[in-house]
N, C-alpha and C positions, 0 to 999 in steps of 0.2 A: 558767784552769780546768785541773785535773789530769785525766789520762787516765782515772783511776778514776772520777771524777765525771762525765765526759763520756759514757762508754759507756751507762749506764742511760738517759740522756736520749735518745740516738740510737736505742736499742732501742725505747723507748716510741713515738717518732715512726714508726719503721718498722712497728711493729705497727698503728698507727692508720691507716696508708696502705693496708695489705693489703685490708681490707674495701672500701675505696673502689675499689681496682683490680678486685676481684671484681664489684662492682656495675656498674662501667663495662663490664666484659666481658659481663655479662648484657644490659645495655642495647644494646650493639653487636650482639650475636647476635640480639636481638629485632628490631632495626631491619633486619638483613639478612633475617630471615624475612619481615618485613612487606613488604620490597621485592620478594621473590620471590612472595609470595601476594597482594599488594595488588591487582593487576589482576583477580583472580578473587574478591575479597572482595565480598560483597553490600553492604558499607558504603562501597565506594570506587568512584568513576568515574575511571578513568585517562585523562586528556586526552579528555573526552567529545566526541563528534562533534556538529556542529550538528544540532539537532532531537532529540537524545537528552538530555533535560533531567530535572532532579529533579522529583519529584511536586509539583504545584501551582505550578510555575515555568514559565509559558509562554515559549516562545522567540519574541521579537518583533523581535530585531535582524536586519538583513539578513545573508545569507550572506557569509562572508569570501571574498576572492579570493586565489588563489595566483598565483605567478609562472607565466607560460606554460610549458607542458611540450610539447616538440616530438617526443618519442619514446616508444615503448612502454617502453623501459628506464627512462626517467625516472619513469614511473608506478609501475612495479614497485619501484623503489628507494625511493619515498616510504614513510615508516613509516605503518602503519595501526594506530591505537590499539585496544587491547582495552577495550571499553566495557561496563559494566554498565548497561543501559538501564532505563527505567521504562515503565510503561504496559502495553498489552495483550500485547506480545510480550517482556516484560522478561526472562523466564527464558532466552530463546533468544539474547540478544545476545552472550554470550561465544563460542558456537559460530559464530554468524554472522560475528563479527569474524575468527575463524580462517579461515573460508572466504574472506572478503573479502581478507585479506592475500595469498592466493595467486592472485588474479585479475589479469589484464592490463587495461590501459585499455580496449581494445576490448570485452573481456568485461563490464566494468562498464557501459559504455554500452549494450550489448545488454540487460543485465539490467533496465534501466528502461523497456523497451518491451514492450507486449503487442500483437504484430502480428496483423493479420487473417491467418488461416491460408490459405496458397495452396491451391488445389484440386489442385495437383500440384507436386512438388518440395519438399515440406515438409522432408525431411531435408537437402537441399542448402541451404535457407534457414537452417535451424538451424545447420548446420556453419559457414556463412559469418558469421552475425551473433550466434549464441548468445543469443537473446532471453530475456527473463524469462519469456515465455510466448506463447501463441497465444489468440486468441478465434476461435471457429468460427462461420461463417454456415451457413445451411441448405444451401448448395451443397456443403459439405464432407460432408454426410450423405446427400444425394440419391443414390438407386440403389445404396446400399451395404447389405450384410448386417450383422448384429450382429458377426460375426467380423471383417469388414473394418474396421468402426469401431474395434474394440478393437485390431486390428493397427496402425491408423493412430496412435492415441494412444500405444500402447506404443512404436512406432517413433520418435515424437517424443521420448519420455522417454529412449530409448536414445541418441539423437543428441546430446542436450544434455549439456554438461559439468556444468552445474548443473540439477537437475530443474526442470521447467517448470510454471508455472501454466497449466492448460488450461481455458479459460473458455468459457461459452456463455450466451446470453440465453434462459433458459427461464422466462419470467415466467408463462406460462399465458395462454390466450385468443388474442389476436391476435399474440403474440410467443412462438412455440414453435419454436425452431430445429431441434430434433431429434425431439420427440415427435409432430410433425405427420406423420411417415412411418410408416405401418402396419407396414412391415417391421421397424422398430426399436422400436416401442412398442405395447402392446395398447390404449392410449388416448392421445388428445391431451389434455394437461393443460388444464383449464378456467381461465378468468380468476378472479382473486381475488374479484371481485364475485359470480360464479356460485357459487363454492365456499362463500362466506360465506352467501349466500342459502339454500343447501341444507343447510348443516351448522354454521353459526356458527363461532366460533373453534376449536372442536374439529375441525371440518372443515378449517379452514386449517392447523391443526397436522398432521393426518394427511396432507393433501395435500403439505405440505412434506417430511414424512418419506418419503413415496412418491417424491417428486421427487428427493430426495437419494439414495435407494437406486438409483434409475434412472440418474442422472448418474454416480455413483461406479462403477456396474457397467460403464460405458463408458470409465472412466479420466479422466473430467472432474472436476476438483477445485474449480472456482470457478463459482458461478452469479452472473451479472450481474443480480441481483434480490435483494431485492424493490424494486418501485417505491414510494418513500416520499412521492411527490408528493401534495399535497392539491388536488383540483379538483372542482368541482360542475357545471361547464358541459358539457352533453352534446355540444355542438358543438366543444369544445376538442380539440386534437390528442391530449393525454395522457389524456383521460377513459376510453377503453376499456381502458387499461393500468393505471389507478389503482384504488385501493380504493374511491374515490368516496364517502368519508364525511368527517366533519370531522377536524380535527387530532388531537383526543383519541382518536377511534375508529381513525384511521389509525395512530396511535402504538401502540395495542394490537395491531393487525394486524402491524405491523413487528416488535414485540417477540416475538410468537408465532412468526413465521417465523424470526427470527434464532436464537432459543433452540432450536427444533426442528432447524434446519440444523446448529447447533453440536453437538447431541447425536449427529450422524452424522459430524462432522468435515468438513463441506462449508463452504467459505468463502462468506459472503454479501456482497453489494455493495448498499449503500443508494444509490438514485439518484432524482432528479438534483439534487444540491445546487446552490444553496440552496433549491430548490423550484420546480417547473416552472409551477405554476399553470395559467392558461389561455393560455399563450403559444403562438405558432405553431411549426411544425416547423423546428428548426434544421438538419435534413438538407438543407433547400432554400433557406434564407436566414437573414438576421439576425433575431433576436427580441429585442425590448427590453421589459423589465419595469419599470414605473414605480410599483409598489406601495411603500408605506412600510416602514421597518425594523420598525415596531411590528407590522405585519401578518405579517411573517415570524416574529417572536419569539412572537407569540401563537398562530400556527397552523402555518405551514410547517415551522418548526424542530422542532416537537414530535415528529413521527415519527422524524426523524434523531436527536434526543436519546435517544429510547426505544431505537432500534436500537444506538446507541453504548453506552448503559448495559447493554444485553443482551449485548454482546460482538461486535458486527459487526466484521469484519476490514477491510472496504474501504468507501470512499465514492467515488462517481463524481460529478464536477463537470460541470455543463452548460456549453453555449456561450452561454447567454442573457446579455444585458447587463442587469444588475440595478442600476438607477441609484441605489438607496438605499445601495449599497455601493461601486459603481464605475461612473460614468457613461460611461467611455471604453472599458473593456476587457470582453470576454466573461468570464464567471465563471471559465472554465478558464484564462484568462491574467491573472487579477486577484490580486495579492498580498493585497489587503484581504479578498477572499472567503475565501482560504485562512487568513488570520489569524482571521477569525470562526470558521471550522470548527475550527481548532486551539485557539484561546484561549478563545472563548466557549462552544463546545460540548465542548471538552476531548477532541477525537479524537486518538488516538495511533497509529492504524493506517495503512493504505495509502490515500493519496489518489490517485485516477486521473482522467484526462481522459475525456471522451467521444471518439469517433474524431476525430483531428485532420484527417481528410479531409472532414469534413462541411462543407457549403457555408456554413453560418452562421459558421464560423470562417474558412474560406478567403476569404470576402468581406472580413473584417477584416485578415487576415494578408497578403493579396495573393499574389504568386507564390512568395514565400519560405516556407520551412518554419516552422511555428509551434512546432516542438519545443523550441528553446532558450528561447523566451519562456515556454512552458508549464512547462518545468522550473524556471526561475528564479522563476516565480510561486509555486511550492510543491508541485507535483505530484510524486509518487514514481514513478508508472507512467503511461505514455502509450499510449493505444490508437492504432494507426496502420495505415492501409491502404497508405500510401506507404513501403514498407519501406526501400528504399535512400535515398530523399530525406530522410526524417526522421532515419534513423540517421546518415547522413553529415553532416547539418547539426549535430546535437548533438555528434558526435565532433569536428568541426572547432571548435566552440565551446569544448570542453574543451581541445583542443590549443592554441588561441589564448589561453586564460585568461579569456575572457568568461564562461564557466561554470567555477567553480573545481573542483579535484579534491576539496576538502573537501566541497563541496555534492554532488558525485556520490557520494562515499563515504557521506554521510548517508543518501541514499535507498536505495542498494544495501544498506547494512547493515540498514535497516528491512525491505526486501523479503526478504532472506535470513532475518531473524528470523521474519518471517511464515511463510515456507516451512517452517522448522524447527518452528514452533509447530503448524502444521496438518498436519504429517507428510508434506508434499510432498517435503522432504529428510529423510532419516532420520539 
């Protein structure tokens, strides 16, 4: 082939390659941009954490285990994925992941505890353990002025590296941790039964709004209420605290309370899953519930389902042994009970235990702390009156690898997303 004939052929080939090179460059640039923006895209989950699942895809597999980590540095060196979560706190997961990435192992362990607030030395306790929050008993408010209560809660928030969930049981009636003191409240909140008898559901709604304003004015941001249990037996332990109507009516009550509390940005806690019924007091011993699964689905689950659909942020799990779900373990230590709550009822918020120091759990756990078992069962947040014992037990379990750091990150991420969603963290 002559040179004269060759050059036009070469030119044509070169020109046909140019558009291909331009197209390849565009694709490469787009891929680079996607790599940068991917973790923040609402369509992408970048290495999702356990428990942060796609809509309609329940997580039923057991938590994965990581290699044992023996030092704080090992924890901080591990990568924390940026996850776009789903469910009730979905919009807050990117911010939560950024906060999680800067936390030490001890700070993460502290975050999964809601400790009973000590009556003195609150700041010292916070400084040492950096808990996710406190729950206050009546002894924290006794003999205090309104100014002293506000100074107490403000001091707690200033001491925490991460803002705290400050919770109280203010159910009304027999359980009023703070409104029972005339120096702090112009009235003691009445029980839901009394409120409903006097004002119907409108009365329940207004009572909840008043209660929310009251608690928030003192820096309290979580109410460990409403009681969603269905019971009719007047002699039962839970009867004075319950709404004392059937499952359908109790569901309407719970929905009303949750929606009213949400309008004030006060977190609600549905308790005591899977439903207390007529069981004995687990503060004093083991309670076993032999009712059928059908009885729970047709009655006891209805108020919890209504509260979840209304946007309740938290569900508290009892220490009752519910044989239809798990004949061996208290509900708070049962993976199956937590599976039912997550998969069947579709709850994506914070699952918490009742106090781990209650005798009904102690009788089953023995002398050792129940915190590791409760955490592995599926709880995000554990109520504890044994601050050092329960903290040290879980911390040791994470260090040894019996509780994986992935499992820890899962719950801490959800707790942080909850706090961002409810304005506890700004």
